[in-house]
C-alpha positions in Angstrom: 84.3 119.0 142.6 80.7 119.7 142.1 78.2 117.4 143.8 74.9 118.7 142.6 72.4 116.6 140.7 73.1 118.9 137.8 76.7 117.8 137.8 75.6 114.1 137.7 73.2 114.9 134.9 75.8 116.6 132.9 78.4 113.8 133.4 75.8 111.2 132.4 74.9 113.1 129.3 78.5 113.5 128.3 79.0 109.7 128.7 75.8 109.1 126.6 77.1 111.6 124.0 80.3 109.7 123.7 78.8 106.3 123.6 76.1 107.3 121.0 78.8 108.5 118.6 80.6 106.4 116.1 83.6 104.4 117.3 86.1 107.0 116.0 84.8 109.4 118.8 85.2 106.7 121.4 88.7 105.9 120.2 89.6 109.6 120.3 90.2 109.7 116.5 89.6 113.5 116.5 92.4 114.0 118.9 94.8 111.7 117.0 94.0 113.7 113.9 94.6 116.8 115.7 98.0 115.7 116.9 98.8 114.8 113.2 97.6 118.1 111.9 99.4 120.4 114.5 102.7 118.6 114.1 102.5 118.4 110.4 101.5 122.1 110.1 104.2 123.4 112.4 107.1 121.4 111.0 105.9 122.1 107.4 105.9 125.8 108.2 109.6 125.6 109.3 110.7 123.2 106.6 109.1 125.4 103.8 110.0 128.6 105.3 112.1 129.8 102.4 109.2 129.1 100.1 106.5 130.6 102.2 108.5 133.7 103.2 107.6 135.7 106.4 104.3 137.2 105.0 102.9 133.6 104.8 105.0 131.7 107.1 104.7 133.9 110.0 100.8 133.8 110.5 100.9 130.1 109.5 103.4 129.3 112.4 101.6 131.6 114.8 98.4 129.6 114.4 100.2 126.3 114.7 102.2 127.3 117.6 99.0 128.5 119.5 97.2 125.4 118.5 100.0 123.4 119.9 99.5 125.0 123.2 95.9 124.1 123.1 96.8 120.5 122.4 99.2 120.5 125.2 96.3 121.4 127.6 94.3 118.5 126.1 97.2 116.1 126.6 97.4 117.0 130.3 93.8 116.0 130.8 94.3 112.5 129.7 93.7 112.5 125.9 94.1 110.7 123.6 95.4 107.8 125.8 95.0 106.8 129.4 98.9 106.6 129.7 100.3 109.9 131.1 103.9 109.1 129.9 102.6 108.6 126.3 100.5 111.8 126.3 103.5 113.6 127.6 105.7 112.5 124.7 103.2 114.3 122.4 103.5 117.5 124.4 107.2 117.6 125.5 108.7 119.2 122.3 109.0 123.0 123.0 107.3 124.1 119.9 106.0 127.1 121.7 109.4 127.8 123.5 108.4 129.2 126.8 107.2 126.6 129.3 108.2 123.0 130.0 105.3 120.6 129.6 105.8 119.0 132.9 105.8 122.4 134.8 102.5 123.4 132.9 100.9 120.0 133.7 101.7 120.3 137.4 100.5 123.8 137.9 97.4 123.4 135.7 96.2 120.3 137.5 96.5 122.3 140.7 94.4 125.0 139.1 91.7 122.4 138.6 90.9 122.3 142.3 87.5 124.2 141.8 87.1 125.2 145.4 90.4 127.2 145.2 89.7 128.9 141.7 90.8 132.6 141.7 92.3 132.4 145.1 95.9 133.9 145.0 98.5 131.6 146.4 96.3 128.5 145.9 95.3 128.9 142.3 98.6 129.1 140.4 96.6 130.6 137.4 94.9 133.3 139.3 95.2 137.0 138.2 93.9 138.3 141.6 95.9 139.6 144.6 95.2 139.2 148.2 94.0 142.5 149.7 97.2 142.7 151.7 99.4 142.2 148.7 97.4 144.7 146.5 97.9 147.3 149.3 101.6 146.8 149.1 101.9 147.5 145.4 103.2 150.9 144.2 100.9 153.1 142.2 103.1 152.4 139.1 102.6 148.6 139.6 98.9 149.0 140.0 98.8 150.8 136.8 100.7 148.0 135.0 98.1 145.6 136.6 95.2 147.7 135.2 96.8 147.8 131.9 97.2 144.0 131.8 93.5 143.9 132.7 92.5 145.4 129.3 92.3 143.0 126.5 95.1 144.7 124.4 97.2 145.0 127.5 96.8 141.3 128.4 97.9 140.4 124.8 100.9 142.8 124.8 102.4 142.6 128.2 100.6 139.6 129.7 103.0 137.1 128.1 106.0 139.1 129.1 104.9 139.1 132.8 104.3 135.4 132.7 107.6 134.7 131.1 109.5 136.9 133.7 107.7 135.1 136.4 108.3 131.6 135.0 112.0 132.4 134.5 112.2 133.7 138.1 110.7 130.4 139.3 113.3 128.5 137.3 116.0 130.6 139.0 114.5 130.0 142.4 114.2 126.2 141.7 118.0 126.1 141.0 118.7 128.1 144.2 116.5 125.7 146.4 117.9 122.6 144.7 114.5 121.6 143.3 116.0 119.1 140.9 112.8 117.8 139.5 112.0 121.3 138.2 115.5 121.9 137.3 115.5 118.6 135.0 112.5 119.9 133.2 114.2 123.0 132.3 117.4 121.2 131.3 115.3 118.9 128.9 113.4 122.0 127.6 116.8 123.9 127.0 118.4 120.8 125.1 115.3 120.3 122.9 115.1 124.0 122.1 118.8 124.0 121.1 118.0 121.2 118.7 114.9 122.9 117.3 116.7 126.4 116.9 119.5 124.6 115.1 117.2 123.1 112.6 115.3 126.4 112.2 118.6 128.2 111.3 119.3 125.4 108.7 115.9 126.0 107.1 116.6 129.8 107.0 114.4 130.8 109.9 116.1 132.9 112.6 115.4 131.6 116.0 115.3 135.2 117.4 112.7 136.0 114.7 110.7 132.9 115.7 110.7 133.8 119.3 109.7 137.5 118.8 107.5 137.3 115.7 105.8 133.8 116.2 106.1 132.3 119.7 105.3 135.6 121.5 102.3 136.5 119.3 101.1 132.9 119.6 101.2 133.2 123.5 99.4 136.5 123.1 96.5 134.6 121.2 96.1 132.3 124.2 95.7 135.4 126.4 92.5 136.2 124.4 90.9 132.8 125.7 92.1 133.2 129.3 91.5 137.0 129.5 88.5 136.8 131.9 88.1 133.0 132.1 87.5 133.2 136.0 86.0 135.7 138.3 85.8 135.9 142.2 82.4 134.4 143.3 81.3 132.6 146.4 80.0 129.7 144.4 82.9 127.7 142.7 80.7 126.9 139.6 80.0 130.6 139.1 83.7 131.4 138.8 84.2 129.9 135.3 82.9 131.6 132.2 80.8 130.3 129.2 81.9 132.0 126.1 79.7 131.3 123.0 82.5 132.0 120.5 82.5 131.5 116.8 83.9 128.4 115.0 87.5 129.6 114.3 88.0 130.5 118.0 86.6 127.3 119.1 88.8 125.4 116.9 91.9 127.2 117.9 91.1 126.9 121.6 89.6 123.4 121.3 86.2 124.5 122.8 87.8 125.7 126.1 85.6 128.7 125.7 83.0 126.6 127.3 85.1 126.8 130.5 82.6 126.0 133.1 81.8 122.8 131.3 85.5 121.8 131.1 85.9 122.6 134.8 82.9 120.5 135.7 84.0 117.6 133.3 87.8 117.8 132.8 87.9 114.3 131.5 85.5 115.1 128.5 87.5 115.4 125.2 87.7 118.6 123.4 85.4 117.6 120.6 82.5 116.8 123.0 82.4 119.9 125.1 80.2 121.9 122.7 77.7 119.1 122.6 77.5 118.8 126.3 77.0 122.6 126.6 74.3 122.8 123.9 72.4 119.9 125.6 72.3 121.7 128.8 72.7 125.3 127.9 70.0 126.9 130.1 71.1 124.9 133.1 74.7 125.7 132.6 74.0 129.4 132.2 71.9 129.3 135.5 74.7 127.3 137.2 77.3 129.9 136.2 75.1 132.7 137.6 75.0 134.4 134.3 78.8 134.4 133.6 78.3 134.2 129.9 80.0 136.0 127.1 78.7 136.1 123.5 81.9 135.7 121.6 85.3 137.2 122.1 84.2 140.3 120.1 82.3 141.2 123.3 85.6 141.3 125.3 87.3 143.4 122.5 84.4 145.8 122.5 84.0 146.1 126.4 87.6 145.9 127.4 89.8 147.5 124.9 90.2 150.5 127.3 88.2 149.5 130.3 90.0 147.0 132.4 88.2 144.1 134.1 88.1 144.4 137.9 90.6 141.7 138.7 92.7 143.4 141.4 92.3 142.7 145.1 90.4 139.4 145.7 87.2 140.2 147.6 87.6 137.1 149.8 91.3 136.8 150.3 92.5 139.0 153.0 96.0 137.6 152.9 99.3 138.0 154.6 102.7 138.8 153.1 104.8 135.7 152.4 107.1 136.6 155.3 104.2 136.4 157.7 102.7 133.1 156.5 104.0 129.6 156.8 102.2 128.2 153.8 101.9 129.4 150.4 101.8 133.1 151.5 98.0 133.7 152.1 95.4 133.1 154.6 91.9 133.2 153.4 88.9 134.8 155.1 85.6 133.9 153.5 83.3 136.9 153.8 79.9 135.3 153.7 77.1 137.9 154.1 
């Protein structure tokens, strides 16, 4: 949690922005409309699959499946209602297949401890390794990591690595008797069976949906998160500001302004851009220049050249067998 005067100014500006808008902003009407649009678009894509055919239906469903994942993120942060159980109802259906909403919610809220951002073992969404763990990797595995750290690699194999890791976690939950996690997976599996059965009735093969729709949709989300965070001493300098175009902003619900989101996680998606524009120069200074001028820049700079997200510069680390906590001990190397 940031405590600077800038943070207070940004929070106050966000509150003023929301109060000054029409009632439909304050009542989160844009998020309610988003829910209607996402669900209507996804279910229409399946229902009219025979009429659309794969050439129209596939990109249609990829968009709405990726958009649903962005919606799930918004639900986690308390929108459109202040009732977590109600928000969860809107995000529990496994339209994107891979991850139970509850599991995503728990790990993502842990990720929002800004002082732990990028630290392997403490940040569940970190791509970095501790120096000890990096040193243990084989040359082949290091090559896989460097491929994953290119943008095409992140889109091609990043989802696969995440899926394997998540399924391994599910297996470990069963072996350890973590019944809360197991129940999430059982509900996920039951709902998936119902959705797959309905897809088949509408002429859409569940296997085709998984391979040609759900996996590419997950790949799209990897564009947003490709280099969202970097290892820096200052927590506010760890989150990027991406000045993306309208279509990307709509798909990702303005999460490209990622530092704004981490500073003000309670601000709804439709206000993030206004908050950023109102304090643009201050945010750029606060991020220590961690600014990207659209996703095109990442495609241009990192199609072949990987980002340097390997051994974390501040996380020396111990192997899990040597450590009694999450597997890592952190040594802040302040010059």
